[in-house]
SEFI-515044 format. One record per atom (N, C-alpha, C): residue number from 1; x, y, z; atom name. Coordinates in steps of 0.1 Angstrom, whole numbers. Example, Ala and Ser with C-alpha at 12.3 -4.5 7.8 and 13.67 -1.06 7.14 Angstrom:
BEGIN
[1 [132 -57 78] 'N']
[1 [123 -45 78] 'CA']
[1 [132 -33 78] 'C']
[2 [128 -22 71] 'N']
[2 [137 -11 71] 'CA']
[2 [129 0 79] 'C']
***
This chain:
BEGIN
[1 [60 26 -333] 'N']
[1 [50 37 -334] 'CA']
[1 [57 52 -336] 'C']
[2 [55 61 -338] 'N']
[2 [64 74 -334] 'CA']
[2 [55 83 -323] 'C']
[3 [65 88 -313] 'N']
[3 [58 93 -303] 'CA']
[3 [52 107 -309] 'C']
[4 [40 113 -306] 'N']
[4 [33 121 -309] 'CA']
[4 [38 136 -303] 'C']
[5 [43 143 -310] 'N']
[5 [46 152 -309] 'CA']
[5 [37 169 -303] 'C']
[6 [25 162 -306] 'N']
[6 [18 175 -302] 'CA']
[6 [12 179 -287] 'C']
[7 [11 189 -284] 'N']
[7 [9 193 -270] 'CA']
[7 [-4 192 -269] 'C']
[8 [-11 192 -256] 'N']
[8 [-24 193 -252] 'CA']
[8 [-32 204 -252] 'C']
[9 [-24 212 -251] 'N']
[9 [-30 227 -257] 'CA']
[9 [-45 233 -245] 'C']
[10 [-57 231 -252] 'N']
[10 [-65 239 -244] 'CA']
[10 [-69 233 -232] 'C']
[11 [-65 218 -231] 'N']
[11 [-67 205 -222] 'CA']
[11 [-60 212 -207] 'C']
[12 [-50 224 -211] 'N']
[12 [-39 222 -200] 'CA']
[12 [-44 227 -188] 'C']
[13 [-52 242 -193] 'N']
[13 [-63 250 -183] 'CA']
[13 [-55 255 -167] 'C']
[14 [-58 245 -158] 'N']
[14 [-49 254 -143] 'CA']
[14 [-33 251 -145] 'C']
[15 [-33 241 -156] 'N']
[15 [-16 237 -155] 'CA']
[15 [-9 244 -164] 'C']
[16 [-15 257 -173] 'N']
[16 [-8 263 -184] 'CA']
[16 [-1 276 -178] 'C']
[17 [-9 279 -164] 'N']
[17 [-3 293 -157] 'CA']
[17 [16 289 -154] 'C']
[18 [18 301 -152] 'N']
[18 [34 294 -144] 'CA']
[18 [31 291 -128] 'C']
[19 [41 276 -128] 'N']
[19 [39 273 -117] 'CA']
[19 [46 281 -106] 'C']
[20 [45 273 -92] 'N']
[20 [47 278 -80] 'CA']
[20 [53 268 -78] 'C']
[21 [66 268 -72] 'N']
[21 [73 252 -68] 'CA']
[21 [66 249 -54] 'C']
[22 [66 239 -52] 'N']
[22 [58 230 -39] 'CA']
[22 [68 237 -28] 'C']
[23 [79 237 -30] 'N']
[23 [86 235 -20] 'CA']
[23 [83 254 -13] 'C']
[24 [83 262 -23] 'N']
[24 [79 273 -18] 'CA']
[24 [64 273 -12] 'C']
[25 [58 266 -12] 'N']
[25 [42 266 -2] 'CA']
[25 [48 257 11] 'C']
[26 [58 253 11] 'N']
[26 [61 247 22] 'CA']
[26 [50 235 26] 'C']
[27 [49 227 14] 'N']
[27 [37 214 16] 'CA']
[27 [48 204 27] 'C']
[28 [40 197 32] 'N']
[28 [45 181 37] 'CA']
[28 [39 175 33] 'C']
[29 [46 163 28] 'N']
[29 [42 151 18] 'CA']
[29 [46 139 27] 'C']
[30 [39 133 29] 'N']
[30 [43 119 35] 'CA']
[30 [43 106 20] 'C']
[31 [53 100 20] 'N']
[31 [59 91 11] 'CA']
[31 [54 76 21] 'C']
[32 [46 70 12] 'N']
[32 [41 58 15] 'CA']
[32 [54 42 13] 'C']
[33 [61 40 17] 'N']
[33 [68 30 11] 'CA']
[33 [65 14 16] 'C']
[34 [69 1 6] 'N']
[34 [71 -9 13] 'CA']
[34 [83 -15 9] 'C']
[35 [92 -13 18] 'N']
[35 [104 -17 16] 'CA']
[35 [108 -23 28] 'C']
[36 [120 -35 25] 'N']
[36 [127 -38 35] 'CA']
[36 [137 -28 40] 'C']
[37 [144 -25 50] 'N']
[37 [151 -18 57] 'CA']
[37 [162 -16 50] 'C']
[38 [174 -28 43] 'N']
[38 [182 -29 36] 'CA']
[38 [182 -26 20] 'C']
[39 [167 -22 18] 'N']
[39 [166 -22 2] 'CA']
[39 [172 -8 0] 'C']
[40 [185 -10 -10] 'N']
[40 [193 -2 -15] 'CA']
[40 [183 14 -20] 'C']
[41 [174 10 -20] 'N']
[41 [165 21 -30] 'CA']
[41 [158 30 -17] 'C']
[42 [159 26 -10] 'N']
[42 [150 33 3] 'CA']
[42 [152 52 -2] 'C']
[43 [164 54 2] 'N']
[43 [167 69 2] 'CA']
[43 [164 73 -17] 'C']
[44 [167 68 -24] 'N']
[44 [168 71 -40] 'CA']
[44 [155 74 -39] 'C']
[45 [146 66 -34] 'N']
[45 [129 72 -40] 'CA']
[45 [127 83 -33] 'C']
[46 [129 87 -21] 'N']
[46 [129 100 -12] 'CA']
[46 [135 111 -26] 'C']
[47 [152 109 -25] 'N']
[47 [156 121 -37] 'CA']
[47 [146 120 -47] 'C']
[48 [144 114 -54] 'N']
[48 [138 112 -67] 'CA']
[48 [120 116 -68] 'C']
[49 [113 117 -55] 'N']
[49 [102 122 -56] 'CA']
[49 [108 140 -51] 'C']
[50 [116 140 -44] 'N']
[50 [117 156 -38] 'CA']
[50 [123 162 -49] 'C']
[51 [130 158 -59] 'N']
[51 [136 164 -73] 'CA']
[51 [126 167 -83] 'C']
[52 [114 157 -85] 'N']
[52 [102 159 -89] 'CA']
[52 [93 172 -83] 'C']
[53 [92 172 -72] 'N']
[53 [83 182 -62] 'CA']
[53 [89 192 -59] 'C']
[54 [105 197 -67] 'N']
[54 [110 206 -61] 'CA']
[54 [111 212 -52] 'C']
[55 [109 201 -38] 'N']
[55 [109 206 -25] 'CA']
[55 [125 198 -17] 'C']
[56 [127 202 -6] 'N']
[56 [136 197 2] 'CA']
[56 [131 183 8] 'C']
[57 [140 173 7] 'N']
[57 [140 165 17] 'CA']
[57 [133 162 30] 'C']
[58 [134 171 38] 'N']
[58 [129 170 47] 'CA']
[58 [117 176 46] 'C']
[59 [109 178 37] 'N']
[59 [97 181 37] 'CA']
[59 [90 168 34] 'C']
[60 [96 156 31] 'N']
[60 [90 141 27] 'CA']
[60 [93 132 45] 'C']
[61 [82 131 47] 'N']
[61 [81 120 58] 'CA']
[61 [81 107 55] 'C']
[62 [86 95 55] 'N']
[62 [83 81 50] 'CA']
[62 [81 73 62] 'C']
[63 [67 68 58] 'N']
[63 [61 56 67] 'CA']
[63 [61 45 61] 'C']
[64 [70 34 66] 'N']
[64 [66 20 58] 'CA']
[64 [59 12 65] 'C']
[65 [49 8 54] 'N']
[65 [36 -2 53] 'CA']
[65 [42 -14 62] 'C']
[66 [51 -19 60] 'N']
[66 [53 -36 69] 'CA']
[66 [53 -29 85] 'C']
[67 [57 -21 85] 'N']
[67 [54 -21 101] 'CA']
[67 [40 -17 107] 'C']
[68 [31 -20 97] 'N']
[68 [19 -12 102] 'CA']
[68 [8 -4 96] 'C']
[69 [-1 2 102] 'N']
[69 [-13 7 95] 'CA']
[69 [-7 21 100] 'C']
[70 [-11 33 92] 'N']
[70 [-7 44 100] 'CA']
[70 [-23 50 101] 'C']
[71 [-24 57 114] 'N']
[71 [-38 59 119] 'CA']
[71 [-45 73 109] 'C']
[72 [-54 74 111] 'N']
[72 [-63 88 103] 'CA']
[72 [-57 99 110] 'C']
[73 [-58 100 125] 'N']
[73 [-47 110 125] 'CA']
[73 [-34 116 120] 'C']
[74 [-24 104 122] 'N']
[74 [-11 104 114] 'CA']
[74 [-17 111 96] 'C']
[75 [-24 104 89] 'N']
[75 [-26 106 76] 'CA']
[75 [-31 120 75] 'C']
[76 [-37 124 84] 'N']
[76 [-44 137 82] 'CA']
[76 [-35 146 83] 'C']
[77 [-25 146 88] 'N']
[77 [-12 158 91] 'CA']
[77 [-5 165 80] 'C']
[78 [-7 153 67] 'N']
[78 [1 157 55] 'CA']
[78 [-9 167 46] 'C']
[79 [-2 174 33] 'N']
[79 [-8 178 23] 'CA']
[79 [-9 169 13] 'C']
[80 [0 161 11] 'N']
[80 [-3 153 -2] 'CA']
[80 [4 142 2] 'C']
[81 [1 129 0] 'N']
[81 [5 117 1] 'CA']
[81 [9 108 -11] 'C']
[82 [21 106 -12] 'N']
[82 [27 98 -26] 'CA']
[82 [28 83 -19] 'C']
[83 [21 74 -29] 'N']
[83 [23 59 -30] 'CA']
[83 [33 57 -36] 'C']
[84 [45 48 -34] 'N']
[84 [57 45 -43] 'CA']
[84 [57 31 -45] 'C']
[85 [71 31 -50] 'N']
[85 [74 16 -50] 'CA']
[85 [75 4 -41] 'C']
[86 [74 -7 -44] 'N']
[86 [76 -17 -33] 'CA']
[86 [91 -26 -32] 'C']
[87 [101 -29 -39] 'N']
[87 [111 -36 -41] 'CA']
[87 [106 -49 -48] 'C']
[88 [107 -57 -30] 'N']
[88 [104 -70 -36] 'CA']
[88 [91 -78 -33] 'C']
[89 [81 -64 -29] 'N']
[89 [68 -68 -25] 'CA']
[89 [53 -69 -37] 'C']
[90 [44 -72 -38] 'N']
[90 [38 -79 -47] 'CA']
[90 [24 -75 -40] 'C']
[91 [12 -65 -46] 'N']
[91 [-2 -69 -42] 'CA']
[91 [-6 -81 -45] 'C']
[92 [-3 -91 -58] 'N']
[92 [-9 -98 -62] 'CA']
[92 [-4 -110 -54] 'C']
[93 [5 -113 -51] 'N']
[93 [13 -121 -41] 'CA']
[93 [5 -122 -26] 'C']
[94 [5 -109 -24] 'N']
[94 [0 -107 -7] 'CA']
[94 [9 -110 3] 'C']
[95 [0 -111 12] 'N']
[95 [14 -115 29] 'CA']
[95 [5 -110 37] 'C']
[96 [7 -111 48] 'N']
[96 [5 -110 63] 'CA']
[96 [1 -91 67] 'C']
[97 [12 -84 55] 'N']
[97 [17 -67 55] 'CA']
[97 [2 -65 45] 'C']
[98 [-2 -73 40] 'N']
[98 [-12 -63 25] 'CA']
[98 [-26 -60 35] 'C']
[99 [-31 -66 39] 'N']
[99 [-42 -61 46] 'CA']
[99 [-46 -51 53] 'C']
[100 [-35 -47 62] 'N']
[100 [-34 -33 69] 'CA']
[100 [-30 -23 57] 'C']
[101 [-24 -26 47] 'N']
[101 [-16 -15 39] 'CA']
[101 [-27 -15 31] 'C']
[102 [-37 -21 26] 'N']
[102 [-53 -19 16] 'CA']
[102 [-58 -9 29] 'C']
[103 [-58 -11 38] 'N']
[103 [-69 -2 45] 'CA']
[103 [-66 9 48] 'C']
[104 [-49 14 45] 'N']
[104 [-47 27 46] 'CA']
[104 [-49 29 34] 'C']
[105 [-50 24 20] 'N']
[105 [-52 28 10] 'CA']
[105 [-72 36 11] 'C']
[106 [-75 27 16] 'N']
[106 [-91 31 17] 'CA']
[106 [-94 43 28] 'C']
[107 [-86 45 37] 'N']
[107 [-86 58 46] 'CA']
[107 [-82 72 40] 'C']
[108 [-72 67 33] 'N']
[108 [-63 83 24] 'CA']
[108 [-80 85 13] 'C']
[109 [-86 74 8] 'N']
[109 [-97 78 2] 'CA']
[109 [-111 82 11] 'C']
[110 [-112 80 23] 'N']
[110 [-123 81 27] 'CA']
[110 [-119 96 37] 'C']
[111 [-105 100 39] 'N']
[111 [-104 114 41] 'CA']
[111 [-101 123 27] 'C']
[112 [-99 120 17] 'N']
[112 [-99 123 6] 'CA']
[112 [-87 133 4] 'C']
[113 [-73 133 9] 'N']
[113 [-60 136 11] 'CA']
[113 [-57 136 -5] 'C']
[114 [-51 144 -11] 'N']
[114 [-46 142 -21] 'CA']
[114 [-33 132 -20] 'C']
[115 [-34 125 -33] 'N']
[115 [-25 112 -30] 'CA']
[115 [-23 106 -48] 'C']
[116 [-10 106 -49] 'N']
[116 [-4 99 -61] 'CA']
[116 [3 89 -56] 'C']
[117 [-2 79 -63] 'N']
[117 [2 67 -64] 'CA']
[117 [9 61 -75] 'C']
[118 [23 57 -78] 'N']
[118 [30 51 -90] 'CA']
[118 [34 36 -86] 'C']
[119 [34 30 -96] 'N']
[119 [36 15 -96] 'CA']
[119 [27 8 -81] 'C']
[120 [40 3 -76] 'N']
[120 [30 -4 -67] 'CA']
[120 [20 1 -59] 'C']
[121 [23 15 -55] 'N']
[121 [11 23 -50] 'CA']
[121 [-1 23 -59] 'C']
[122 [0 22 -73] 'N']
[122 [-15 22 -83] 'CA']
[122 [-19 13 -81] 'C']
[123 [-12 1 -81] 'N']
[123 [-15 -14 -79] 'CA']
[123 [-26 -16 -63] 'C']
[124 [-16 -13 -55] 'N']
[124 [-24 -10 -39] 'CA']
[124 [-37 -6 -39] 'C']
[125 [-38 9 -44] 'N']
[125 [-50 17 -46] 'CA']
[125 [-57 13 -53] 'C']
[126 [-60 3 -64] 'N']
[126 [-67 -1 -75] 'CA']
[126 [-75 -11 -67] 'C']
[127 [-63 -22 -60] 'N']
[127 [-69 -32 -53] 'CA']
[127 [-77 -30 -41] 'C']
[128 [-76 -20 -34] 'N']
[128 [-80 -16 -20] 'CA']
[128 [-96 -10 -27] 'C']
[129 [-100 -6 -33] 'N']
[129 [-113 1 -41] 'CA']
[129 [-117 -6 -49] 'C']
[130 [-114 -19 -52] 'N']
[130 [-123 -31 -57] 'CA']
[130 [-118 -33 -68] 'C']
[131 [-106 -32 -75] 'N']
[131 [-98 -33 -87] 'CA']
[131 [-93 -49 -85] 'C']
[132 [-89 -53 -95] 'N']
[132 [-80 -67 -96] 'CA']
[132 [-68 -63 -102] 'C']
[133 [-56 -71 -89] 'N']
[133 [-44 -69 -95] 'CA']
[133 [-38 -82 -97] 'C']
[134 [-29 -89 -113] 'N']
[134 [-26 -103 -111] 'CA']
[134 [-8 -99 -117] 'C']
[135 [-5 -111 -118] 'N']
[135 [9 -114 -120] 'CA']
[135 [9 -115 -132] 'C']
[136 [16 -116 -147] 'N']
[136 [15 -115 -159] 'CA']
[136 [27 -111 -163] 'C']
[137 [38 -123 -168] 'N']
[137 [50 -120 -173] 'CA']
[137 [49 -114 -187] 'C']
[138 [36 -123 -191] 'N']
[138 [37 -115 -206] 'CA']
[138 [29 -101 -206] 'C']
[139 [26 -95 -199] 'N']
[139 [25 -82 -197] 'CA']
[139 [33 -74 -191] 'C']
[140 [45 -77 -181] 'N']
[140 [56 -72 -177] 'CA']
[140 [63 -62 -187] 'C']
[141 [69 -49 -181] 'N']
[141 [72 -38 -185] 'CA']
[141 [80 -33 -182] 'C']
[142 [94 -32 -190] 'N']
[142 [108 -25 -182] 'CA']
[142 [113 -18 -192] 'C']
[143 [116 -6 -188] 'N']
[143 [123 9 -194] 'CA']
[143 [118 14 -197] 'C']
[144 [120 23 -209] 'N']
[144 [110 35 -214] 'CA']
[144 [100 31 -223] 'C']
[145 [90 32 -220] 'N']
[145 [77 21 -226] 'CA']
[145 [70 35 -234] 'C']
[146 [59 33 -243] 'N']
[146 [52 41 -252] 'CA']
[146 [37 38 -241] 'C']
[147 [32 50 -240] 'N']
[147 [21 51 -231] 'CA']
[147 [15 61 -239] 'C']
[148 [0 57 -243] 'N']
[148 [-11 64 -250] 'CA']
[148 [-23 71 -240] 'C']
[149 [-24 82 -240] 'N']
[149 [-34 89 -231] 'CA']
[149 [-51 87 -239] 'C']
[150 [-60 81 -231] 'N']
[150 [-73 78 -234] 'CA']
[150 [-79 94 -240] 'C']
[151 [-95 91 -245] 'N']
[151 [-101 106 -248] 'CA']
[151 [-102 113 -230] 'C']
[152 [-102 102 -222] 'N']
[152 [-107 112 -208] 'CA']
[152 [-91 117 -202] 'C']
[153 [-79 108 -206] 'N']
[153 [-68 114 -202] 'CA']
[153 [-64 129 -211] 'C']
[154 [-67 127 -224] 'N']
[154 [-64 141 -233] 'CA']
[154 [-74 152 -225] 'C']
[155 [-84 152 -222] 'N']
[155 [-95 161 -214] 'CA']
[155 [-93 163 -198] 'C']
[156 [-80 152 -192] 'N']
[156 [-80 157 -178] 'CA']
[156 [-71 170 -179] 'C']
[157 [-73 174 -162] 'N']
[157 [-66 189 -165] 'CA']
[157 [-52 184 -164] 'C']
[158 [-48 176 -158] 'N']
[158 [-35 171 -148] 'CA']
[158 [-26 167 -166] 'C']
[159 [-28 154 -171] 'N']
[159 [-26 145 -180] 'CA']
[159 [-30 153 -193] 'C']
[160 [-40 160 -195] 'N']
[160 [-40 171 -209] 'CA']
[160 [-29 177 -213] 'C']
[161 [-19 179 -204] 'N']
[161 [-6 191 -208] 'CA']
[161 [5 179 -212] 'C']
[162 [5 166 -213] 'N']
[162 [13 158 -218] 'CA']
[162 [9 157 -235] 'C']
[163 [20 154 -241] 'N']
[163 [14 147 -255] 'CA']
[163 [7 133 -255] 'C']
[164 [0 132 -266] 'N']
[164 [-9 123 -264] 'CA']
[164 [-3 109 -263] 'C']
[165 [10 107 -272] 'N']
[165 [20 95 -268] 'CA']
[165 [33 102 -261] 'C']
[166 [39 91 -253] 'N']
[166 [49 95 -244] 'CA']
[166 [56 87 -237] 'C']
[167 [69 88 -239] 'N']
[167 [79 77 -231] 'CA']
[167 [76 79 -215] 'C']
[168 [72 69 -208] 'N']
[168 [74 66 -192] 'CA']
[168 [85 55 -190] 'C']
[169 [85 59 -176] 'N']
[169 [96 48 -172] 'CA']
[169 [87 33 -164] 'C']
[170 [94 23 -168] 'N']
[170 [83 15 -161] 'CA']
[170 [91 3 -154] 'C']
[171 [87 -7 -146] 'N']
[171 [96 -18 -138] 'CA']
[171 [85 -25 -133] 'C']
[172 [75 -34 -138] 'N']
[172 [67 -42 -131] 'CA']
[172 [65 -56 -140] 'C']
[173 [59 -61 -127] 'N']
[173 [55 -80 -130] 'CA']
[173 [39 -79 -129] 'C']
[174 [35 -68 -118] 'N']
[174 [19 -70 -116] 'CA']
[174 [14 -58 -126] 'C']
[175 [2 -64 -126] 'N']
[175 [-8 -52 -140] 'CA']
[175 [-24 -51 -131] 'C']
[176 [-28 -41 -132] 'N']
[176 [-37 -38 -128] 'CA']
[176 [-51 -46 -139] 'C']
[177 [-56 -55 -137] 'N']
[177 [-65 -57 -151] 'CA']
[177 [-76 -54 -152] 'C']
[178 [-81 -53 -138] 'N']
[178 [-96 -43 -134] 'CA']
[178 [-97 -32 -124] 'C']
[179 [-101 -19 -129] 'N']
[179 [-100 -7 -123] 'CA']
[179 [-113 -6 -117] 'C']
[180 [-114 0 -99] 'N']
[180 [-125 3 -91] 'CA']
[180 [-135 9 -97] 'C']
[181 [-149 6 -95] 'N']
[181 [-156 13 -102] 'CA']
[181 [-157 28 -103] 'C']
[182 [-151 35 -94] 'N']
[182 [-153 47 -95] 'CA']
[182 [-140 55 -103] 'C']
[183 [-134 46 -109] 'N']
[183 [-121 52 -116] 'CA']
[183 [-118 51 -130] 'C']
[184 [-114 64 -132] 'N']
[184 [-114 67 -152] 'CA']
[184 [-101 64 -158] 'C']
[185 [-99 54 -167] 'N']
[185 [-86 52 -168] 'CA']
[185 [-83 62 -181] 'C']
[186 [-71 69 -183] 'N']
[186 [-68 83 -183] 'CA']
[186 [-51 76 -195] 'C']
[187 [-51 65 -194] 'N']
[187 [-37 64 -202] 'CA']
[187 [-37 48 -204] 'C']
[188 [-29 41 -215] 'N']
[188 [-27 27 -217] 'CA']
[188 [-14 24 -223] 'C']
[189 [-7 14 -223] 'N']
[189 [1 10 -236] 'CA']
[189 [0 -3 -242] 'C']
[190 [8 -8 -249] 'N']
[190 [3 -16 -259] 'CA']
[190 [1 -31 -249] 'C']
[191 [9 -33 -239] 'N']
[191 [8 -47 -232] 'CA']
[191 [-3 -41 -222] 'C']
[192 [0 -33 -217] 'N']
[192 [-11 -31 -201] 'CA']
[192 [-19 -15 -205] 'C']
[193 [-35 -23 -208] 'N']
[193 [-47 -12 -207] 'CA']
[193 [-48 -1 -194] 'C']
[194 [-47 -6 -178] 'N']
[194 [-44 2 -175] 'CA']
[194 [-32 11 -168] 'C']
[195 [-30 23 -172] 'N']
[195 [-18 29 -171] 'CA']
[195 [-21 37 -162] 'C']
[196 [-31 42 -164] 'N']
[196 [-33 54 -153] 'CA']
[196 [-47 55 -150] 'C']
[197 [-49 60 -139] 'N']
[197 [-61 64 -138] 'CA']
[197 [-64 76 -126] 'C']
[198 [-79 80 -126] 'N']
[198 [-80 90 -116] 'CA']
[198 [-95 84 -110] 'C']
[199 [-95 87 -95] 'N']
[199 [-107 82 -92] 'CA']
[199 [-117 96 -89] 'C']
[200 [-130 92 -96] 'N']
[200 [-139 101 -96] 'CA']
[200 [-140 107 -81] 'C']
[201 [-141 120 -82] 'N']
[201 [-145 131 -68] 'CA']
[201 [-138 132 -59] 'C']
[202 [-127 125 -61] 'N']
[202 [-113 125 -53] 'CA']
[202 [-98 127 -58] 'C']
[203 [-94 135 -52] 'N']
[203 [-79 140 -57] 'CA']
[203 [-71 133 -56] 'C']
[204 [-70 122 -59] 'N']
[204 [-65 105 -62] 'CA']
[204 [-62 100 -76] 'C']
[205 [-49 102 -82] 'N']
[205 [-40 97 -92] 'CA']
[205 [-36 85 -89] 'C']
[206 [-33 77 -101] 'N']
[206 [-23 68 -100] 'CA']
[206 [-16 63 -114] 'C']
[207 [-5 62 -114] 'N']
[207 [2 55 -124] 'CA']
[207 [9 46 -119] 'C']
[208 [9 35 -134] 'N']
[208 [16 18 -133] 'CA']
[208 [35 27 -135] 'C']
[209 [33 37 -142] 'N']
[209 [48 37 -146] 'CA']
[209 [51 47 -134] 'C']
[210 [64 58 -136] 'N']
[210 [70 61 -125] 'CA']
[210 [74 74 -126] 'C']
[211 [67 86 -124] 'N']
[211 [66 99 -131] 'CA']
[211 [82 107 -125] 'C']
[212 [84 100 -111] 'N']
[212 [93 108 -101] 'CA']
[212 [105 102 -105] 'C']
[213 [107 95 -120] 'N']
[213 [121 87 -119] 'CA']
[213 [125 93 -137] 'C']
[214 [140 97 -134] 'N']
[214 [143 102 -152] 'CA']
[214 [153 91 -157] 'C']
[215 [159 94 -166] 'N']
[215 [166 79 -171] 'CA']
[215 [176 75 -161] 'C']
[216 [183 83 -159] 'N']
[216 [193 81 -151] 'CA']
[216 [187 73 -134] 'C']
[217 [178 79 -130] 'N']
[217 [172 71 -117] 'CA']
[217 [171 58 -123] 'C']
[218 [160 56 -133] 'N']
[218 [156 44 -136] 'CA']
[218 [166 36 -135] 'C']
[219 [179 40 -143] 'N']
[219 [189 28 -146] 'CA']
[219 [195 26 -130] 'C']
[220 [197 34 -126] 'N']
[220 [199 34 -109] 'CA']
[220 [194 19 -105] 'C']
[221 [178 22 -103] 'N']
[221 [168 14 -98] 'CA']
[221 [166 -2 -104] 'C']
[222 [172 -2 -117] 'N']
[222 [173 -11 -120] 'CA']
[222 [181 -21 -114] 'C']
[223 [195 -16 -120] 'N']
[223 [211 -20 -115] 'CA']
[223 [205 -27 -98] 'C']
[224 [198 -18 -90] 'N']
[224 [197 -25 -78] 'CA']
[224 [189 -35 -78] 'C']
[225 [182 -40 -88] 'N']
[225 [173 -54 -92] 'CA']
[225 [174 -60 -102] 'C']
[226 [189 -67 -107] 'N']
[226 [193 -69 -117] 'CA']
[226 [185 -81 -125] 'C']
[227 [181 -88 -117] 'N']
[227 [171 -104 -115] 'CA']
[227 [160 -98 -131] 'C']
[228 [153 -88 -129] 'N']
[228 [142 -87 -133] 'CA']
[228 [145 -81 -148] 'C']
[229 [157 -78 -153] 'N']
[229 [161 -73 -164] 'CA']
[229 [160 -80 -175] 'C']
[230 [169 -93 -176] 'N']
[230 [166 -108 -185] 'CA']
[230 [156 -111 -181] 'C']
[231 [146 -112 -172] 'N']
[231 [136 -120 -173] 'CA']
[231 [124 -107 -182] 'C']
[232 [126 -100 -180] 'N']
[232 [116 -89 -186] 'CA']
[232 [118 -87 -202] 'C']
[233 [131 -83 -203] 'N']
[233 [131 -76 -213] 'CA']
[233 [139 -85 -226] 'C']
[234 [149 -96 -217] 'N']
[234 [154 -104 -224] 'CA']
[234 [172 -102 -229] 'C']
[235 [167 -90 -223] 'N']
[235 [186 -84 -224] 'CA']
[235 [194 -82 -213] 'C']
[236 [206 -82 -214] 'N']
[236 [213 -81 -201] 'CA']
[236 [218 -67 -200] 'C']
[237 [218 -64 -190] 'N']
[237 [218 -49 -180] 'CA']
[237 [223 -40 -189] 'C']
[238 [237 -39 -193] 'N']
[238 [243 -34 -204] 'CA']
[238 [238 -26 -216] 'C']
[239 [229 -36 -224] 'N']
[239 [223 -36 -234] 'CA']
[239 [214 -28 -230] 'C']
[240 [203 -33 -216] 'N']
[240 [192 -23 -214] 'CA']
[240 [194 -10 -215] 'C']
[241 [208 -8 -205] 'N']
[241 [206 5 -206] 'CA']
[241 [213 12 -217] 'C']
[242 [219 6 -225] 'N']
[242 [218 16 -237] 'CA']
[242 [204 17 -246] 'C']
[243 [199 5 -246] 'N']
[243 [185 9 -254] 'CA']
[243 [175 18 -248] 'C']
[244 [177 22 -234] 'N']
[244 [168 26 -227] 'CA']
[244 [167 43 -233] 'C']
[245 [152 47 -237] 'N']
[245 [151 64 -243] 'CA']
[245 [153 72 -230] 'C']
[246 [149 81 -233] 'N']
[246 [149 95 -225] 'CA']
[246 [135 100 -229] 'C']
[247 [130 104 -214] 'N']
[247 [118 106 -211] 'CA']
[247 [119 115 -199] 'C']
[248 [108 124 -193] 'N']
[248 [108 137 -184] 'CA']
[248 [94 137 -183] 'C']
[249 [90 130 -172] 'N']
[249 [74 133 -166] 'CA']
[249 [76 140 -155] 'C']
[250 [86 144 -148] 'N']
[250 [84 150 -134] 'CA']
[250 [76 160 -132] 'C']
[251 [75 167 -139] 'N']
[251 [67 182 -139] 'CA']
[251 [53 176 -134] 'C']
[252 [48 165 -139] 'N']
[252 [35 160 -137] 'CA']
[252 [32 159 -120] 'C']
[253 [39 156 -113] 'N']
[253 [40 154 -97] 'CA']
[253 [38 166 -94] 'C']
[254 [46 176 -97] 'N']
[254 [50 193 -90] 'CA']
[254 [37 198 -96] 'C']
[255 [30 195 -107] 'N']
[255 [13 198 -110] 'CA']
[255 [5 194 -101] 'C']
[256 [4 181 -97] 'N']
[256 [1 176 -89] 'CA']
[256 [-2 181 -74] 'C']
[257 [9 185 -68] 'N']
[257 [9 187 -56] 'CA']
[257 [4 204 -56] 'C']
[258 [11 213 -70] 'N']
[258 [3 225 -68] 'CA']
[258 [-12 229 -73] 'C']
[259 [-20 220 -80] 'N']
[259 [-30 221 -81] 'CA']
[259 [-40 217 -67] 'C']
[260 [-39 206 -58] 'N']
[260 [-47 201 -54] 'CA']
[260 [-39 201 -37] 'C']
[261 [-27 208 -32] 'N']
[261 [-26 211 -20] 'CA']
[261 [-35 222 -13] 'C']
***
């Protein structure tokens, strides 16, 4: 199916104005990670969010959920919370680290701190609020995948500025098969019905895809975890990289930060 190039137009509202960079507002961001300390993508994830938010990397503080659950006082220090990827950790598979991690998601919800969750963070927030996450290789996605906005997505002030159909960077084996009761589905793909949600009455968004990544960053990340390429796509790494299309969703995060901080 061809990518629909028609823009969202009237639904863009608050995001149709001239944007002020998050950096100029001196926002303080918390990036919540679930990554081993030797994970080669620890620093790359910070850089990708920094580039997307147009902020200095020093404005991003990292908290590793493998070390425990952040306190309410600690979470309250930040203007915006980012929930990122996880390397080799899975919400569906779980582990001793998962209950405190999900508790942190629930505390973010209760505090109402503006939170953007991508990939693992999307799955964790969904599970914490009553959704369901499973590992399903038949629905695994990797690369530039076409995503389509739902009617609620087209009407959403953040997502409504995107084309109805767009390419998004993916890399997952787990997927959200049931959304929390208070979540609105705002995007789907051919394989995965729940690609993005907004929590009702809270400044919380989540995407299965990675809006913080551009094409070069996605390929760099895939090279760090080459075992997933053939198992998901059936292609060797060089063929995958050649096939990977172009996309640019980074403004989504900057718009989010400017709207909700």
